[in-house]
N, C-alpha and C positions, 0 to 999 in steps of 0.2 A: 059468267061467274068466275071470279078469281079465287083460286084455292091457294092459300099461303102456307109455306113450309120453310125448309132450310135447303139452300143450294148446296148439294153435296158433291156434284160433279158437273163441271161447267159445260156450256153449250146449250143449244136449243133443239127441240125435236117436236114434230107434230104428226099425229096419226090417230087411227081409231083405237079406242081403249080395249084392252083385254084384262078383265077383272079376275083375279084369283082369290077365292075365298078359302081360308084355312079350314081343314076338316079335323074334327076332334079324333084323337087316337083312343079307342075304347078297348080296354083290356080287362074290364071288371069281371067278365065271364071266365077268365082264366084261373084255375085252381092251383094252389101251392103244391108243388111236386116233390118237395123235400130239398134239403140243403144241397146235396150232391147234384141232383138234376138241375136245380135253378142256377147253381154255379156254372155248370157245363153250358147251359143255354146263354148265360151272360157272357162267358168266355167266347163262345161262337159269335155272338152278336158284336162284341168288341173287335174281334179279328175281322169280321166282315166290314165294319165301319172303317177300320184302319186301312183295309185294302182299297175300299171305295175312295177314301180320302186321298190316299197316295195317288190313285188314278186321276182324281180331280186336280191335284197339285201338278201332276205331269202335264195335264191338259192346259193348265194355266201357264206353265213355263213355256209351252209351245206357242201360246197366243199373245204373249206380251214380252216386251223387252226387259222388264224388271223382274224382281225376285218376289212378286206378290204371292207365289206359292207358299212362302213361309207362313202366311196367315193360315193356310189349310194344314200344313204340317204342324202348326201349333195345336190343332185339335188332336192330332196324334199324341203329342207330348202330354196334353191334358188327360187323355185316356190312359197313358202309362204312369200317371202320377200315383205313387204308392199310397198317399193319403186318401185319394178318391177310391182306389181299389179297396182299401181297408173299410171305408164307410159303406161301400156298396155290399161287401161281404158281411159286414155286421148287420145290415138291414135284412139280408137273406137269412142269416142265422136267427134273427128275431121273428121269422115266419113270413116275410114279405116275398112275393113273387119277384122274378128279375125285373119285370116291367115296373112294378110298384116301387122297388128299390131305386131304380134309375129315376123315376118320377120324384120320389121323396128327396133323394140326396142332391141330384142336379137341380131339381126345383128349388131346394133350399138355397143353393148358390145363386140361382137366378133372382130370387127375392132379395137376397142380401145385397147384390149389386144394384138392383133397381131402387133400393132405398138410400143409396149413397147420394150425397149432394153434388159431387163432381160429375159433370155431364159426361166427360170422356169415360169415366169409370162405369156410369150407369149403362152406357151403350154396349159395354162388353157383356151385359146380360144376354144380348141377342145371340152372341156366339155360343154361350153355354146352352141357351134354349135350342139352338140349332142342333148341337150335339145331342141334347136330351131327346129331341124328336127323332133324330136319325137312329139312335140306339133302340128306342121303342119300336120304330118301324121295322128295324131288323129283327127284333124279337118276335114281332107279329107276322113276319114273313111278307111285309109290304115293300113295294119297289119305291125307290127315290123318284121324285117328281122330275119329269124330263121337260125342260123349257127350251130345248134347242130347236124345236120345230114350231115356234110361235109364228103367227101370220106376219108376213113381211111389212115393215114400216109401222108396227104397232107401238102403242104406249102401254107398258106393263103397269097395272094398278094392283096393289096388294097391301095387306095390312103391314107386313114386315118383310124386309129383304134380308135373307141370311147369306153368309159366305158361300155355302154350298149351292144355293139357288143362283147366285150371281155368276159363278163360274160357268154355269150352263147356258148363259145368255149369249146370243149371237148378235154382234153389233150391226150386222147387215140386216137383221130382222127387227131388232128392238130399237126404235127411234128415241125412246126416253123411258124413264122410270118414275113412278109416283107412288109414295107409300104414306101410310098413316103414322108410322113411328120411325125412329132412327135419327141420326145426325151426321154431320160432316166428318167426324172423326171415327165413325164406326168402321169396322173392317169391311163391311159390304160396300160402304162409300169409297173406300180405298180401291177395292176391286173394280167398282164401276168406273172410277177415274182411269184406272189402268186400261180398261177395255174401251175407253173413250165414249161411254154412253152417258148422255145428259141425265141428271137425276135430281129430283126434289123429294126430300124425305121429311118425315114429321108433319105432314099436312093432315091434321086431325079430321076424321070423319069422311074421308074422300070416298070410301066404299059405299057410303049412304047416299051419295049424290051422283056418282059416276056409274054408268051402266055399260055393259059390253057394246062396242060399236060407236059409243060417243066420241066425237072429235075432241081431242085434248092437245093443247100446246104446252109443252114443258119447257120452262126457262131455268136451267140450272145455274145461271149467273145471277139472276135476281132472286131465286128461291121461291118462285111461284109457278102456278100452272093456270091456264085459262080453259074452262070447260065451255064447249060450244063457241069458239072464237068467231068473231064477226068476219065478214069478208075483208074489212079494212085491216083487222088484226092478222089475218092470213097473209094479206099482201105485204104488211109490215114485216112479218116473220120471214117471208121469202127475200124481201129486200135486205133485211139485216143479215140473213144467212149469206147472201151474195157478198155483202160488205165485209163480213167476217172472213170469208174465204179469201177475199182480195187482201185484207189486212194481214192474214196469216202468211200469204205468199210474199208480201213485202218484208215480213220479219224473217222469213226462211233464210236469207243470206247471212243473218247474224248468228245462226245456230252454232257454227264452229269457227267464228271469228274471234280474235282476242278482243277483250273489252278495252276500248280506247275512247277517251273523250275527244272533243272537237279539235284539240290541239295535238292529238296523237299521244297524250299521256296515258301510260298503262295503269289500268285499274284491274281489280280482280272481282269476279262475280261468282259467288257461292250459292248453295241451296240450303234452305231450312227443311229438315225432314223429321218425321216423327216415327219412322220405321225403316229398317233396311230395305223393305220392298220399294220405297219411294226413291232410293238412291240411284238405281239404274235408270229410272225415268228421268231423274234430274240430270244425269250424265247425257242422256239422249237429247235433252232439251238445251244442252250447251253449258251446263254448270262446270266450273273449273275445280270444284271441290265441295266439301260439305262445311258450311259455316256454322251449323247447329244441328247436331243429332240429339234429339230428346230421348233419354233412355227409359222413360216411364213404361214403355211398351213391354219391357222385360219383366216388370213386376206385376203386370196385370194378368187376369185370366188364370190364376193359379192359387193354390192354398198354401204354398211354401215359397220361400225366396228362390230366385234363380241361382244356379250354381256358378262357380267361377268359370267353368268350361263353357256353359251356356252363354254367359255374357261375352266371353272372349270370341266365341264363334259368331255372335251377332255383330260385334264391332268389326270383325274381319269381313263379314258379308256386306256391311255398309260401305267399307272402304274399297272393296274389290273393283267397283266401276271407275275408281279414280287412282290408277297406278301412278305413284309419284306425286299425286295431288295432296292438298291439306285436308284433313278430316278433323273437325272440332267436335268433341264428344262432351256433352254436359252431364255432370253427375246428377244422380237422382234428385228430381225437383218435385217432391210431394210434401204434404203436411197441410194442416188447417182445412182449407176448402177442397184439397185433392186427397181423398182418402183411399187407402188400400186396405181391404178388410183384414187381412192376416197381420198387417203391421200394427194394428190396434193403437193408433194415435189418439190422443185425447181430443174431444170436441172442445173448441175454444170460442169464447164470446166474439172475438175479433180475429178470425183466422188469417186474414191478409197481413196482420201484424204479429202473428204467432210463430209457431214452430214450423217453418217452411224451408225448403231448399237445403242449404248447407247446415242449417240448424238441426234439421231432422237427421242428417247424416251423422252429425256429432252426437246426437241423442241415441243413435243406434250404431255405435262404432263397429260392432261385429259385421254388420251389413255393409257399411262403408268400406271396411278393409277388403272384403271380397270384391267389390267393384273396383277399388284401386289396384288390386292384384291383377284382375282381368285386364285393366287398361294398360298396366305395365307390360304384361305379356303380349297383348295385341300390338303394343308399340314396337316390339322387336321385329314384327313383320310389316308394319306400316310406318315408314319413316316420317310421314307427314301428320301423324296422329298428335293431337293436342287436347289437353283436358281443360274444361271450363267449369268454373265453380259458381253456382247460382246463389242469390240472396246474400251477398257479402256486404258487410257494413264496417269491417275493421281489419287492419293489417294483420292483427294477431291470428285471425281466422286463416289467412293464407299461410302464415308460418306454421300453424298447427297442421294443415294439410301436408305441407312439405315434410314435416317431421314424420307423419304417418306414412307418406310415400317412402321415406328412407328406411323405416322399419320394415315395410313390405319388401323392399329391395333386398334387405338383409335375409329375410325369410326365403325369398325366391332363389337367392344365391346359394343358400344352404341346402335347398331342395334340388338344386341342379337344373332349374327351369330357366329358359331364356327370357329375358326382359330388356326393355330399354331404360337405362338409367337416366335420371334427371329429365323426366318428361316435361315438355313445355306446359306451364300452368298459367291459365288466364282467369281473369275476373269478369263476370257478367255484371256490367254496371247498370243496375236496375233499381237501386235504392238511392234516395237523396244523399245518404251518408256516404256511399261509394262515389257519387258524382262529385260532391263537395271536397272529398279527400283523394281525388283521382291522382294528384301529384304524389301523394304518399304511397298509394297503392301501386302506382307505376314502378316504384322502386323494388317492390316485392313480386311483381308479375312479369310474365313473358309476353303477354298481349292483353288487350281489352276487347270485349264484345259488348256493345251497348244494346240493352234490351228495352226498346222504346215503349213497348206496350205497358209493362209494369212501372217503368220509370215515370211515365206520364201520369198514371193514376195516383202514384205516391206523391208526386210533386203537387198535383192539383187537388189531392184529397177527394177524388171522385172515382167511385167504383165503376170500371168500364162495363161491367155486366148489369148495372142497375139502371132500369128505364128511367127512374126519377131524376138521376143526375147525368144521364148519358150525354146530354147536350153540353155539359161542362167539360166532358172528356175530349180533348183535342191536342195533338202534339204540335199544333201551330201556336199554342200559347207562348208568349214571350219568355216566360219562366222556363219552359221546356226547351225552347230554342237556345237560350243562353247556356243552359246546362250542357246540351249536346255540343255546342261550340267549345265550351271550356274543357269538356272531357277529351274531345278530339285533339285539342291543342296540348293538353297535359300529356297525352300518350305520345304525340309527335315530339314534344320537347324532351321526353324521356327516351326517345328512340325505340319505342315498342310499337308493333303493329296495332292498329285500331280498326275493328270491323263494326258494322252496324246491321243488326237483324231486327225484324219487326216490320210492321206495316209502313213505317216511314222510309225504309230503305228503298221501297219501290214507288213511293209517292212522287208524282211529277212536281208538286210544290217543293218538296224537300231536296230533290237532287241538286238544283243549283246552289243551295245553301251548303250541303254536305261537301260538294266539290270545291266550293270556295274556301271551306275550312280545311281542305286537304285530305279528306277521307278517300281512301283508295280501295277499301275492301267492303263490298256490299253483299249481304246474304238475304235472299228473298225466297218466296215459295216457288217450286218448280214451274208453276203456271205463269209466273211473271218474269222468268229469266230472259227470254228474248225481248220482251217489251222493255225491260230495264236496260238491257245492253243497247238497244236502239236509242233510248232516251239519253243515255250517257253520251253517246256519240254526237248528239246534237248540241252539246254545251262546250263552249270554249271557256278558258279561264276568265277572259275579259267579260263575257256575257254573264257568267255565273257570279262574278264579283260585283257586277252592277246590280243584279237582283238582290244579292245578299245585303248590300249597303242600304238599299231602299226598305227591304223587309225588316231589318234589325233596327231601323230608325222609327218604326211604327210602335204604338203604345199598347194596342190591345188586339184580341182575336178578331173582332169584327173588322177592324181596319186592315188587318192582314188578309182576311178573306176577301174583302172588297178589292184589295190590290190585285190578288191573284185572279179574281173575276174579271177585272178590267184588262189585266195582262193577257189572259187567255183569249179574249175576243179582240185584241188589238190587231 
């Protein structure tokens, strides 16, 4: 039986299932002890959870090369949120026990996040639920679940994987993870990747069909699991694992090599990261810098906006693994389909064409100014820091940001705070308007970063998340290829750096085209760094130009796919 979910942590693992069923936390028998006593009980529980979380964060730091412990210390920050403290205290004053107050207040946040349309935001509900359960267990005097002594080589099967659970897992004992809920951008998934444990999340109903001891094969690359795999499937798994280890050994020499094409031309290979925790892993995988740091993580899991100090600390944490390297930080990219509860953005009939990216920042200038100030201050300590603007359609938007930066510089100078003047400012070319006016935007920008994922869906008028039109969504369409070529040329003619992030940067079909057009900066997911560096090394200018000539002469997607199919098997 094939159990389908979401590949959240790559790799494969096979072993007997260990099923964990959630137990309900029953506090209905506890009587209200008065405001003073309930407050004292809550304070004691908060202190205990803070201590336990700090210990878990220390454990995480000692087990991984990255800064994944920030995910756990984020729970401490949540506990110290004055707004949360006020709401809990108000519930106690209204006659609720400490347990009921935690259940009502944090449960309300959980439901709020679960109702959001944006998947990344919905997944944050699990973090709040984790904190909710840990606080109630502390109030009831119950111990945290210990998963460090699971049977060796097992597959952990559970309804939900929380950050605090994940930290306790031993990769030598757990061969894989299979859950009913969750997704690839959840904090538990980030921790699983850091620990190197294959994981398939969001496989609905698995606890109804998997029993303790059942043999399960988890494939984190394909996003599925096989219950009771056949002898043939088991042989295939072992063969694939041997090939994977062999392939990884072949890629290992590229880990700390410079990125060179087949002629020895220097390219640069950066990483796309969604959290500072992923930056150290990217550096360990051979990234030369960060090509895209998404800053949305700063604005999630909270009831109030992040402070200037919090933002600055996060930017410095992301840059720390790359001393002297470039770090491209994208300003807040939310709106429309990406909702943040406290931001109270309007629901729109067509969110992909609504108030997104830079438009949201302009609509909330007080929020944007705090981010710009934090970036300017971080720039004083990170020489390679650059700022990237999302959802740009006109040169006036870049000019407006430069004006706001100048105003922020004046404020910081008056306050006596160190900052870097004239931060390099780049445009994320992800709208047809930006692509078609790339020559004009190049005059106002210090660099370009091409976002192929959104650019493709806008050019083709095909929602990449819609199953109905998904087959139309492909960056191999001639219209998309022509735009990519023209944007790269416009940047080169203006003498500004051009980088490309998104799936196309690592795609084997795109590399010869991008190299032929003169692209020198590639930004990919940390998992694809070594693979991409090895692929670049296999292309000379002559070979790349030959492929480019043939592909660009073709008229449609099917012809291009057929060409690559024939080319692959020649």
